[in-house]
C-alpha positions as CSV (number, residue, x, y, z in Angstrom):
1,M,-140.2,-22.7,-104.5
2,P,-137.5,-20.4,-103.0
3,P,-135.3,-18.5,-105.4
4,L,-131.9,-20.0,-106.2
5,A,-129.0,-18.3,-104.5
6,S,-127.1,-16.0,-106.7
7,P,-123.6,-17.3,-107.7
8,P,-121.8,-14.7,-105.5
9,V,-123.8,-15.8,-102.5
10,S,-123.0,-19.5,-103.2
11,R,-119.4,-18.7,-103.6
12,R,-119.3,-16.8,-100.3
13,R,-121.0,-19.7,-98.6
14,A,-118.5,-22.2,-100.1
15,I,-115.6,-20.0,-98.9
16,A,-117.1,-19.6,-95.4
17,S,-117.6,-23.4,-95.1
18,R,-114.0,-24.0,-96.2
19,V,-112.7,-21.5,-93.7
20,A,-114.9,-23.0,-91.0
21,L,-113.5,-26.5,-91.8
22,L,-109.9,-25.2,-91.6
23,L,-110.5,-23.5,-88.3
24,L,-112.2,-26.6,-86.9
25,L,-109.3,-28.8,-88.1
26,A,-106.7,-26.3,-86.6
27,L,-108.6,-26.3,-83.3
28,A,-108.7,-30.1,-83.3
29,F,-105.0,-30.2,-84.1
30,V,-104.2,-27.9,-81.1
31,L,-106.4,-29.9,-78.7
32,L,-105.1,-33.3,-79.9
33,T,-101.5,-32.1,-79.7
34,G,-102.0,-31.1,-76.1
35,W,-103.7,-34.5,-75.4
36,V,-100.8,-36.5,-77.0
37,D,-98.2,-34.3,-75.2
38,G,-99.7,-34.8,-71.8
39,G,-97.9,-31.9,-70.2
40,V,-99.9,-30.1,-67.5
41,G,-99.5,-26.7,-69.2
42,V,-100.8,-27.8,-72.6
43,T,-103.7,-30.1,-71.9
44,P,-106.8,-29.4,-74.0
45,L,-108.6,-27.6,-71.2
46,R,-105.7,-25.1,-71.0
47,I,-107.1,-23.5,-74.1
48,F,-109.6,-21.7,-71.8
49,D,-107.2,-20.2,-69.3
50,Q,-103.7,-20.0,-70.9
51,A,-104.3,-20.5,-74.6
52,R,-100.8,-19.3,-75.5
53,Y,-99.3,-22.5,-74.1
54,P,-101.2,-25.1,-76.3
55,L,-101.2,-22.7,-79.3
56,A,-97.4,-22.2,-79.1
57,N,-96.8,-25.9,-78.7
58,A,-99.0,-26.7,-81.8
59,L,-97.8,-23.8,-84.0
60,P,-95.0,-25.6,-85.9
61,G,-97.4,-28.5,-86.6
62,L,-100.0,-26.1,-87.9
63,L,-97.5,-24.4,-90.1
64,L,-96.5,-27.8,-91.5
65,A,-100.2,-28.6,-92.1
66,A,-100.6,-25.3,-94.0
67,L,-97.6,-26.1,-96.2
68,L,-99.0,-29.6,-97.0
69,L,-102.4,-28.0,-97.7
70,A,-100.8,-25.6,-100.2
71,I,-99.2,-28.6,-101.9
72,S,-102.0,-31.2,-101.8
73,R,-105.1,-28.9,-101.6
74,R,-106.6,-31.6,-99.3
75,A,-107.4,-30.4,-95.8
76,W,-108.0,-33.7,-93.9
77,L,-105.0,-35.2,-95.5
78,S,-102.7,-32.3,-94.7
79,F,-103.7,-32.1,-91.0
80,A,-103.6,-35.9,-90.6
81,L,-100.1,-36.1,-92.2
82,A,-98.8,-33.3,-90.1
83,F,-100.2,-34.9,-86.9
84,L,-98.7,-38.2,-87.9
85,L,-95.2,-36.7,-88.3
86,Q,-95.6,-34.9,-85.0
87,G,-96.7,-38.1,-83.4
88,L,-93.4,-39.8,-84.5
89,L,-91.6,-37.0,-82.7
90,Y,-93.6,-37.7,-79.6
91,A,-92.9,-41.5,-79.9
92,V,-89.1,-40.9,-80.1
93,N,-89.5,-38.6,-77.0
94,V,-91.2,-41.4,-75.1
95,L,-88.4,-43.8,-75.9
96,K,-85.8,-41.3,-74.8
97,V,-87.6,-40.5,-71.5
98,A,-88.0,-44.2,-70.8
99,N,-84.4,-45.0,-71.3
100,L,-82.5,-41.8,-70.4
101,G,-84.9,-40.0,-68.1
102,T,-84.8,-36.8,-70.0
103,P,-86.9,-35.5,-73.0
104,L,-85.7,-34.6,-76.5
105,L,-83.4,-31.6,-76.9
106,P,-82.5,-29.9,-80.2
107,D,-79.0,-31.4,-80.4
108,D,-80.5,-34.9,-80.2
109,F,-81.3,-34.5,-83.9
110,R,-77.6,-34.6,-84.7
111,I,-77.9,-38.4,-84.2
112,V,-79.7,-38.6,-87.5
113,G,-76.3,-38.1,-89.2
114,Q,-74.9,-41.0,-87.2
115,L,-77.4,-43.6,-88.3
116,H,-75.2,-44.8,-91.2
117,K,-72.1,-44.8,-89.0
118,G,-73.1,-47.5,-86.6
119,G,-75.8,-45.5,-84.9
120,M,-78.6,-47.5,-86.4
121,H,-77.2,-50.7,-84.9
122,L,-76.9,-49.2,-81.5
123,L,-80.2,-47.3,-81.5
124,S,-82.4,-50.0,-83.0
125,G,-82.2,-52.0,-79.8
126,Y,-84.3,-49.3,-78.1
127,L,-87.2,-49.5,-80.6
128,P,-90.4,-51.3,-79.4
129,H,-90.3,-55.1,-79.8
130,S,-94.0,-55.4,-80.0
131,A,-95.6,-55.4,-83.5
132,W,-98.5,-53.2,-82.5
133,P,-96.7,-49.8,-82.8
134,Y,-95.5,-50.7,-86.3
135,L,-99.0,-52.0,-87.3
136,G,-100.5,-48.8,-86.1
137,L,-98.0,-46.7,-88.1
138,L,-98.8,-48.8,-91.2
139,A,-102.5,-48.3,-90.7
140,A,-102.0,-44.6,-90.4
141,V,-100.0,-44.5,-93.6
142,I,-102.7,-46.5,-95.4
143,A,-105.3,-44.1,-94.2
144,I,-103.3,-41.2,-95.5
145,V,-102.9,-42.9,-98.9
146,V,-106.7,-43.5,-99.0
147,A,-107.4,-39.9,-98.0
148,W,-105.2,-38.8,-100.9
149,R,-107.2,-40.8,-103.3
150,L,-110.7,-40.2,-102.0
151,E,-110.7,-36.7,-100.4
152,P,-111.8,-34.0,-102.9
153,P,-109.6,-30.9,-103.2
154,L,-110.6,-28.1,-101.0
155,F,-110.0,-25.5,-103.7
156,E,-109.3,-25.5,-107.4
157,R,-105.8,-26.0,-108.9
158,R,-106.0,-22.5,-110.3
159,P,-105.2,-19.7,-109.5
160,R,-101.8,-20.9,-108.3
161,L,-100.6,-17.6,-106.9
162,P,-102.5,-17.7,-103.6
163,R,-101.4,-21.2,-103.0
164,A,-97.8,-20.3,-103.8
165,L,-97.9,-17.3,-101.4
166,G,-99.6,-19.3,-98.6
167,G,-97.3,-22.3,-99.0
168,G,-94.2,-20.1,-99.3
169,A,-95.1,-18.2,-96.1
170,A,-95.6,-21.4,-94.2
171,A,-92.3,-22.9,-95.5
172,L,-90.5,-19.7,-94.7
173,A,-91.8,-19.7,-91.2
174,L,-90.8,-23.3,-90.6
175,L,-87.4,-22.6,-92.1
176,T,-86.8,-19.7,-89.8
177,M,-87.8,-21.8,-86.8
178,L,-85.3,-24.5,-87.8
179,V,-82.4,-22.0,-88.1
180,G,-83.4,-20.4,-84.8
181,L,-84.3,-16.9,-86.1
182,Q,-84.4,-14.7,-83.0
183,A,-87.7,-13.1,-84.0
184,W,-89.3,-16.3,-82.7
185,T,-88.2,-15.4,-79.2
186,K,-91.2,-13.0,-79.1
187,I,-93.3,-16.2,-78.7
188,Y,-90.8,-18.7,-77.3
189,N,-89.4,-17.0,-74.3
190,A,-89.4,-17.4,-70.5
191,K,-91.8,-14.6,-70.0
192,T,-94.5,-15.9,-72.4
193,L,-93.9,-19.6,-71.7
194,W,-92.4,-21.7,-68.9
195,L,-88.6,-22.2,-69.2
196,E,-86.3,-23.7,-66.7
197,P,-82.9,-23.8,-68.4
198,W,-81.5,-26.4,-66.0
199,S,-84.5,-28.7,-66.4
200,A,-85.8,-29.9,-69.8
201,I,-88.3,-32.2,-68.0
202,S,-89.9,-29.3,-66.2
203,T,-89.9,-27.1,-69.3
204,T,-91.6,-29.8,-71.3
205,T,-94.1,-30.6,-68.6
206,H,-95.3,-27.0,-68.5
207,S,-94.7,-25.7,-72.0
208,G,-95.1,-28.9,-74.1
209,L,-92.4,-30.9,-76.0
210,V,-92.5,-28.8,-79.2
211,S,-92.3,-25.5,-77.3
212,S,-89.5,-26.9,-75.2
213,L,-87.5,-27.8,-78.3
214,M,-88.0,-24.3,-79.6
215,L,-87.2,-22.6,-76.3
216,F,-83.9,-24.6,-75.9
217,H,-83.1,-24.1,-79.6
218,L,-83.4,-20.4,-79.3
219,Q,-81.8,-20.2,-75.9
220,Y,-78.7,-22.3,-76.7
221,G,-78.4,-22.1,-80.5
222,K,-76.6,-18.8,-80.4
223,G,-73.1,-20.3,-80.3
224,A,-70.5,-20.3,-77.6
225,H,-70.4,-17.9,-74.7
226,K,-67.9,-15.1,-74.8
227,P,-65.2,-15.5,-72.1
228,D,-64.1,-12.6,-69.9
229,P,-60.3,-12.5,-70.0
230,I,-60.1,-10.1,-67.0
231,T,-62.1,-12.5,-64.8
232,A,-59.9,-15.4,-65.9
233,S,-56.7,-13.5,-65.4
234,R,-57.8,-12.5,-61.9
235,L,-58.3,-16.2,-60.9
236,I,-54.9,-17.1,-62.4
237,N,-53.1,-14.3,-60.7
238,Q,-54.6,-15.2,-57.3
239,S,-53.4,-18.8,-57.9
240,A,-50.0,-17.9,-59.3
241,P,-47.8,-18.5,-56.3
242,A,-49.1,-22.0,-55.6
243,L,-49.3,-22.7,-59.3
244,L,-45.7,-21.8,-59.9
245,Q,-44.6,-23.8,-56.8
246,S,-46.4,-26.8,-58.1
247,M,-45.0,-26.5,-61.6
248,Q,-41.4,-26.3,-60.3
249,A,-41.6,-29.9,-59.1
250,A,-39.2,-32.1,-61.1
251,T,-40.7,-34.1,-64.0
252,P,-39.4,-37.6,-64.6
253,A,-37.5,-38.4,-67.8
254,A,-39.5,-40.2,-70.5
255,A,-37.7,-43.4,-69.7
256,D,-38.9,-43.3,-66.1
257,L,-42.5,-42.5,-66.8
258,P,-45.0,-45.4,-66.4
259,D,-47.3,-46.8,-69.1
260,V,-50.8,-45.4,-68.5
261,V,-53.9,-47.5,-69.2
262,V,-57.3,-45.8,-68.8
263,V,-60.5,-47.8,-69.0
264,Q,-63.7,-45.9,-69.5
265,S,-66.1,-48.6,-68.4
266,E,-69.5,-48.4,-70.1
267,S,-72.3,-47.6,-67.6
268,F,-70.3,-48.7,-64.6
269,F,-71.4,-47.7,-61.2
270,D,-71.5,-49.2,-57.7
271,P,-75.0,-50.7,-57.1
272,T,-74.6,-50.2,-53.3
273,I,-76.0,-46.7,-53.8
274,M,-79.4,-48.3,-54.6
275,R,-81.8,-49.3,-51.9
276,G,-82.0,-53.1,-51.8
277,Y,-78.3,-53.4,-52.8
278,E,-76.7,-51.6,-49.9
279,H,-74.8,-54.7,-48.8
280,S,-74.2,-56.2,-52.2
281,N,-70.7,-56.8,-53.7
282,F,-71.1,-56.9,-57.5
283,A,-67.6,-55.2,-57.9
284,P,-65.2,-57.1,-55.6
285,N,-62.2,-56.2,-57.6
286,L,-62.9,-52.5,-57.6
287,R,-63.4,-52.7,-53.8
288,R,-60.2,-54.7,-53.4
289,L,-58.1,-52.4,-55.5
290,A,-59.5,-49.3,-54.0
291,A,-57.9,-50.4,-50.7
292,H,-54.5,-49.9,-52.4
293,G,-55.2,-46.8,-54.6
294,I,-57.0,-43.6,-55.0
295,S,-60.8,-43.8,-55.5
296,G,-64.1,-42.0,-54.8
297,K,-67.2,-40.6,-56.3
298,L,-67.0,-39.3,-59.8
299,H,-69.4,-36.6,-61.0
300,V,-70.1,-36.8,-64.7
301,P,-72.1,-34.6,-67.1
302,T,-74.6,-37.2,-68.4
303,F,-77.0,-39.9,-67.4
304,G,-78.0,-43.2,-69.1
305,G,-76.2,-42.3,-72.4
306,G,-74.1,-39.6,-73.9
307,T,-70.8,-41.4,-73.3
308,I,-68.9,-38.9,-75.4
309,R,-69.8,-36.1,-72.9
310,T,-67.8,-37.8,-70.1
311,E,-65.2,-39.0,-72.6
312,F,-64.7,-35.4,-73.9
313,E,-64.3,-34.1,-70.3
314,F,-61.7,-36.7,-69.4
315,L,-59.6,-36.3,-72.6
316,T,-59.7,-32.5,-72.7
317,G,-60.0,-31.5,-69.0
318,L,-62.8,-29.1,-70.0
319,S,-66.1,-29.1,-68.2
320,L,-69.2,-29.2,-70.4
321,R,-70.9,-27.1,-67.6
322,Y,-69.2,-24.1,-69.3
323,F,-70.2,-25.1,-72.8
324,D,-74.0,-25.5,-72.8
325,N,-74.0,-25.2,-76.6
326,L,-72.1,-28.5,-76.8
327,Q,-74.5,-31.3,-76.1
328,F,-72.6,-33.8,-78.3
329,P,-69.1,-32.3,-78.4
330,Y,-67.6,-34.7,-81.0
331,L,-70.3,-33.8,-83.5
332,Q,-70.0,-30.0,-82.8
333,M,-66.3,-29.3,-82.2
334,S,-64.2,-28.0,-85.0
335,H,-61.4,-30.0,-86.6
336,Q,-58.7,-27.8,-85.1
337,A,-56.2,-29.2,-82.7
338,L,-57.6,-29.3,-79.2
339,P,-55.4,-29.1,-76.1
340,G,-55.8,-31.7,-73.5
341,L,-54.4,-34.8,-71.7
342,V,-53.3,-36.5,-74.9
343,R,-51.2,-33.7,-76.2
344,T,-49.6,-33.1,-72.7
345,L,-48.6,-36.8,-72.6
346,S,-47.3,-36.6,-76.1
347,R,-45.1,-33.7,-75.2
348,H,-43.5,-35.9,-72.5
349,G,-42.7,-38.7,-75.0
350,Y,-45.8,-40.9,-74.7
351,S,-47.2,-42.8,-77.7
352,T,-50.9,-42.5,-77.5
353,L,-53.6,-44.9,-78.6
354,A,-57.4,-45.0,-78.4
355,L,-59.1,-48.4,-78.4
356,H,-62.8,-49.2,-78.8
357,G,-64.6,-52.3,-80.0
358,N,-67.3,-50.4,-82.1
359,D,-67.6,-48.5,-85.4
360,P,-65.0,-45.8,-85.4
361,A,-67.2,-43.3,-87.3
362,F,-70.0,-43.4,-84.7
363,W,-70.0,-40.2,-82.6
364,N,-67.4,-38.9,-85.1
365,R,-64.6,-40.4,-83.0
366,T,-62.2,-40.8,-85.9
367,T,-62.2,-37.1,-86.6
368,A,-62.4,-36.1,-82.9
369,F,-59.5,-38.3,-81.8
370,K,-57.3,-36.7,-84.5
371,A,-58.2,-33.3,-83.2
372,I,-57.5,-34.4,-79.6
373,G,-54.1,-35.7,-80.7
374,F,-54.1,-39.5,-80.6
375,D,-51.4,-41.2,-82.6
376,R,-53.6,-44.2,-83.4
377,F,-57.2,-45.4,-83.1
378,V,-57.8,-49.1,-82.9
379,S,-61.5,-49.9,-83.5
380,Q,-63.8,-52.8,-84.1
381,S,-62.4,-53.9,-87.5
382,S,-58.8,-54.1,-86.1
383,F,-59.7,-56.5,-83.3
384,P,-59.0,-60.2,-83.9
385,P,-61.7,-61.9,-86.1
386,G,-62.7,-64.2,-83.2
387,A,-63.1,-61.4,-80.6
388,P,-66.2,-62.5,-78.7
389,N,-69.4,-60.7,-78.0
390,D,-71.4,-61.0,-74.8
391,G,-75.0,-59.9,-75.3
392,K,-75.2,-57.3,-78.1
393,Y,-71.7,-56.0,-78.0
394,M,-68.1,-56.9,-77.8
395,A,-67.1,-58.5,-74.5
396,D,-64.9,-56.7,-72.1
397,S,-62.6,-59.7,-72.1
398,A,-61.8,-59.0,-75.7
399,M,-60.9,-55.4,-74.8
400,T,-58.5,-56.5,-72.1
401,D,-56.8,-58.9,-74.5
402,E,-56.4,-56.1,-77.0
403,I,-54.9,-53.8,-74.4
404,M,-52.3,-56.3,-73.6
405,T,-51.6,-57.0,-77.3
406,Q,-51.1,-53.3,-77.9
407,L,-48.7,-52.7,-75.0
408,K,-45.1,-53.0,-75.9
409,D,-42.2,-54.1,-73.7
410,Q,-39.8,-51.6,-75.3
411,G,-39.9,-48.1,-76.6
412,P,-41.5,-44.9,-75.2
413,P,-44.0,-44.8,-72.4
414,Q,-47.5,-45.7,-73.7
415,F,-50.9,-44.2,-73.1
416,I,-53.9,-46.4,-73.9
417,F,-57.4,-45.0,-73.6
418,A,-59.8,-48.0,-73.8
419,I,-63.6,-47.6,-74.2
420,S,-65.6,-50.6,-73.2
421,I,-69.0,-51.4,-74.7
422,E,-70.2,-54.8,-73.3
423,A,-72.5,-53.1,-70.7
424,H,-74.1,-50.8,-73.2
425,G,-77.9,-50.8,-73.2
426,P,-80.5,-51.8,-74.1
427,Y,-80.5,-54.5,-71.5
428,D,-83.0,-56.9,-73.0
429,V,-80.6,-58.9,-75.2
430,E,-79.8,-62.4,-73.9
431,P,-76.2,-62.8,-72.6
432,T,-73.9,-65.7,-73.3
433,H,-74.4,-67.3,-69.9
434,V,-78.1,-67.2,-69.1
435,A,-77.9,-69.2,-65.9
436,E,-75.4,-66.8,-64.5
437,R,-77.7,-63.9,-65.3
438,D,-80.7,-65.6,-63.8
439,A,-78.9,-66.2,-60.5
440,I,-78.5,-62.5,-59.8
441,P,-80.9,-61.3,-57.1
442,V,-83.1,-58.2,-57.5
443,P,-84.7,-56.0,-54.9
444,A,-88.3,-56.5,-54.0
445,G,-90.8,-54.9,-56.3
446,I,-88.8,-55.2,-59.5
447,T,-90.5,-57.6,-61.8
448,G,-91.0,-58.5,-65.4
449,R,-89.0,-56.6,-68.0
450,D,-87.5,-54.4,-65.3
451,K,-86.1,-57.4,-63.5
452,L,-84.7,-58.9,-66.7
453,E,-83.0,-55.6,-67.7
454,L,-81.5,-55.1,-64.2
455,Q,-80.1,-58.7,-64.1
456,N,-78.6,-58.3,-67.6
457,Y,-76.9,-55.1,-66.6
458,L,-75.5,-56.5,-63.4
459,Y,-74.3,-59.6,-65.3
460,H,-72.2,-57.3,-67.6
461,L,-71.2,-55.1,-64.6
462,K,-69.7,-58.2,-62.9
463,H,-67.7,-58.9,-66.1
464,A,-66.4,-55.3,-66.2
465,D,-65.2,-55.7,-62.6
466,A,-63.6,-59.1,-63.3
467,E,-61.8,-57.6,-66.3
468,L,-60.5,-54.8,-64.2
469,G,-59.0,-57.3,-61.8
470,R,-57.5,-59.3,-64.7
471,L,-56.0,-56.3,-66.3
472,V,-54.3,-55.1,-63.1
473,K,-52.9,-58.6,-62.5
474,L,-51.5,-58.8,-66.1
475,L,-49.9,-55.4,-65.8
476,A,-48.4,-56.3,-62.4
477,A,-46.6,-59.2,-64.1
478,R,-44.9,-56.9,-66.7
479,E,-41.5,-55.5,-66.2
480,R,-42.5,-52.0,-67.1
481,P,-44.2,-49.8,-64.5
482,S,-47.8,-48.8,-65.2
483,V,-50.7,-46.9,-63.8
484,V,-54.4,-47.8,-64.3
485,V,-57.3,-45.4,-64.2
486,F,-60.8,-46.9,-64.2
487,Y,-64.1,-45.1,-64.2
488,G,-67.7,-45.3,-65.3
489,D,-69.0,-42.9,-67.9
490,H,-72.5,-42.7,-66.5
491,L,-75.2,-44.6,-64.7
492,P,-77.1,-47.1,-66.9
493,A,-80.6,-46.3,-68.2
494,L,-82.6,-48.4,-65.6
495,S,-85.0,-45.6,-64.8
496,N,-87.9,-47.9,-63.7
497,S,-85.8,-49.8,-61.3
498,Y,-84.4,-46.6,-59.8
499,Q,-87.9,-45.3,-59.3
500,I,-89.0,-48.5,-57.6
501,T,-86.0,-48.8,-55.2
502,G,-84.8,-45.2,-54.8
503,F,-81.3,-44.4,-53.7
504,V,-79.6,-44.6,-50.3
505,D,-78.9,-40.9,-50.2
506,G,-82.5,-40.0,-51.0
507,G,-81.6,-38.3,-54.2
508,D,-82.9,-38.9,-57.7
509,M,-81.2,-40.8,-60.5
510,L,-79.9,-37.6,-62.2
511,S,-78.0,-36.6,-59.1
512,Q,-76.1,-39.8,-58.5
513,A,-72.3,-39.9,-58.9
514,G,-70.3,-42.8,-60.4
515,V,-67.0,-44.2,-59.3
516,W,-63.4,-43.9,-60.3
517,L,-60.1,-45.6,-59.3
518,L,-56.4,-45.0,-59.8
519,V,-54.0,-47.8,-58.9
520,D,-50.4,-48.8,-59.5
521,P,-50.4,-52.5,-60.3
522,K,-46.8,-53.2,-59.3
523,H,-46.6,-50.9,-56.3
524,P,-50.0,-50.9,-54.4
525,G,-50.2,-48.0,-52.0
526,K,-52.5,-47.1,-49.1
527,R,-56.2,-46.2,-49.6
528,S,-56.9,-42.6,-50.5
529,T,-60.3,-41.2,-51.0
530,A,-61.0,-38.3,-53.4
531,D,-64.4,-37.3,-54.8
532,T,-63.9,-35.5,-58.1
533,A,-65.4,-34.9,-61.6
534,S,-64.5,-36.4,-65.0
535,W,-62.9,-33.1,-66.2
536,L,-60.6,-33.0,-63.1
537,L,-59.3,-36.6,-63.5
538,P,-56.6,-35.8,-66.1
539,G,-55.0,-33.3,-63.7
540,K,-55.0,-35.9,-60.9
541,L,-53.5,-38.5,-63.3
542,L,-50.7,-36.1,-64.4
543,A,-49.9,-35.1,-60.9
544,H,-49.7,-38.8,-59.8
545,I,-47.2,-39.8,-62.5
546,G,-45.1,-36.7,-61.8
547,I,-46.0,-34.4,-64.7
548,H,-46.5,-31.0,-63.1
549,D,-45.5,-28.6,-65.9
550,D,-48.8,-28.2,-67.7
551,P,-50.1,-24.9,-66.2
552,Y,-53.7,-25.5,-67.1
553,F,-53.9,-29.0,-65.4
554,A,-51.9,-27.7,-62.5
555,L,-54.5,-25.0,-62.2
556,T,-57.4,-27.5,-62.2
557,E,-55.7,-29.4,-59.4
558,L,-55.5,-26.2,-57.3
559,V,-58.9,-24.6,-57.9
560,G,-61.1,-27.4,-59.3
561,P,-62.0,-29.6,-56.2
562,P,-64.7,-27.2,-54.9
563,L,-66.3,-27.2,-58.4
564,A,-66.4,-31.0,-58.8
565,S,-69.9,-31.6,-57.3
566,L,-71.4,-29.0,-59.7
567,T,-70.8,-31.4,-62.6
568,E,-74.2,-33.0,-63.2
569,A,-76.4,-34.6,-65.9
570,P,-78.6,-32.3,-67.9
571,G,-81.9,-31.9,-66.1
572,A,-80.5,-32.5,-62.6
573,T,-81.5,-30.0,-59.9
574,P,-78.6,-27.5,-59.5
575,L,-76.8,-27.5,-56.2
576,P,-76.9,-24.3,-54.3
577,E,-73.8,-22.1,-54.6
578,G,-72.5,-19.6,-52.1
579,D,-71.0,-16.3,-53.2
580,D,-67.4,-17.5,-53.2
581,L,-68.3,-20.6,-55.2
582,Q,-70.3,-18.6,-57.7
583,Q,-67.3,-16.3,-58.3
584,L,-65.0,-19.3,-58.7
585,D,-67.5,-21.0,-61.0
586,K,-67.8,-17.9,-63.2
587,A,-64.0,-17.3,-63.4
588,M,-63.4,-21.0,-64.3
589,A,-66.0,-20.7,-67.1
590,S,-63.9,-17.9,-68.7
591,V,-60.7,-19.9,-68.2
592,E,-62.1,-22.9,-70.0
593,Q,-63.7,-21.0,-72.8
594,L,-60.4,-19.3,-73.5
595,R,-58.7,-22.6,-73.5
596,M,-61.2,-24.1,-75.9
597,S,-60.4,-21.3,-78.3
598,N,-56.6,-21.6,-77.8
599,K,-56.4,-18.1,-76.2
600,L,-55.5,-19.1,-72.6
601,D,-51.7,-19.8,-72.8
602,S,-50.8,-16.1,-72.8
603,L,-52.5,-15.7,-69.4
604,L,-50.9,-18.7,-67.8
605,P,-47.5,-18.7,-66.1
606,Q,-45.1,-21.0,-67.9
607,P,-42.6,-23.4,-66.3
608,A,-39.0,-22.3,-66.1
609,A,-36.7,-24.1,-68.6
610,A,-34.8,-27.0,-67.0
611,P,-31.2,-26.1,-66.2
612,A,-28.4,-27.7,-68.2
613,P,-26.3,-30.3,-66.4
614,G,-23.9,-28.6,-64.0
615,E,-25.6,-25.2,-64.4
616,I,-25.8,-23.1,-61.2
617,V,-29.4,-22.1,-60.6
618,H,-30.0,-18.8,-58.8
619,N,-33.1,-18.0,-56.7
620,A,-34.6,-15.7,-59.3
621,A,-38.2,-14.6,-59.0
622,P,-40.5,-16.9,-61.0
623,P,-42.1,-15.5,-64.1
624,A,-45.5,-13.9,-63.6
625,P,-48.5,-14.4,-65.8
626,R,-49.2,-11.6,-68.3
627,P,-51.8,-9.1,-67.0
628,A,-55.3,-9.3,-68.5
629,S,-54.9,-6.0,-70.4
630,A,-52.0,-7.5,-72.4
631,A,-54.1,-10.5,-73.5
632,Q,-57.0,-8.5,-74.9
């Protein structure tokens, strides 16, 4: 009979077996994380040739498992629970990629704070309709509860100090990750891992989803860029002669200014850019009105969602290209007054109104619209009780009716900014007229759920176009003059259909432009084509109605057109820039960053005061902008 092992030897063996178990569980966690991720850079076999990729991608989950282990003392339970929570993150990412064509980014987590403000109603439509994912989640929760009851603790409750130190270290590490402590850049950086700042998809594919979130968090979580006043001043001085000449044009009196109605049409685009729809005519009113107005391509800073990005650009005249720290501007901007189109119109006597048939708190619009300068915000609860829905959301016909209700026949000129919602995804909700939906043709190869979603979207698109025609007709019948601006905020999230058909220009879905239109209902003009970007639209609108004395918008009219095509959705392949365009791009970035912080006005030339009646005006030299040195 062999001698019994001495207690110290047994203890060492027990400790060794526990350490071995933890190492095996950690290795399994890393390999399974890479397997679930699916990115080419973090697959399980990559542990042999570039271990830093799968290890970095799994590190936050390992830290979470360590924290749970310190709390529960159960190894299998802790790693399983950490893996389940990480799996939920991957599930959300799958939904976002399927609907918006881009993976999760750090600022996406701001949506959590919007769930009780109408966000849950909107986002719930994107959740899986099959019961299997929810049954699987329930089974996982049950398994974790059973593990809690049946799995013996890996170590005794006492002494508690080692547990407290280990758990505290894991918690501290996770906390510093969440706040973006720059020490983590020693692991999460472009030299150690793969980072393409312009492409979250490519970064995720090579470095893994979790590492991608860390990379972008550390890259863009540092706050706003610092503008260069000298570069901004140089651009303004170069443009000063033409800028002053433009600003000297006479501005109509408030009584002579037209009412302005802007319709930001949810997910509106021209399907003729898709293969299979080249000769379609789903937007006959847009096409008819474009023959008598100004229209063209519209480059916007988002795809499939993120309406407030395009909305922010239009209302402020600021390009989000120059504010990569603002993924969701209404959720991140301060409450201070923000210059833009609304305040410029207010200075010229306009009453200003925002109108949207949805929860006013969602996307923080109530607060944001006050900062932007709107006099009033009419939202869902202020629409008539019988306002109809079509599909999941309020019909565009109800929005048209409310626009006409709000417009007054007397008083100051009016600016109405109307945000439609009928064509908002998801596109699997039955519309009011199913037979009308079913009659819509689809290109060859699009079947099943993709066919249904495309038909539902086009059904709502046709309604948006019909309401555009009705709105212009109603405004033409009024005595007061008016101008209509109509544009789509982004392409709809129909990723599978785009991948099946492709686009006429050979580009991908992230590079496609939308459409815009400016038309005078009472005095139709001749066709004019102008491709532009959402942040340049307010300058075009102000110039059209005769307001030339805002130096910033006059500047965007002068120097902005070459920059329009650079506006793109996150993840789109950047267009090449020559040296001249790069310099202009850099200078405009400083101009806009100064404007956002209310530090630009001192650099801009100001319009001369209007002469009093009968006053003799001498040809004096126009005022020059202040030199850069004076503004620093």
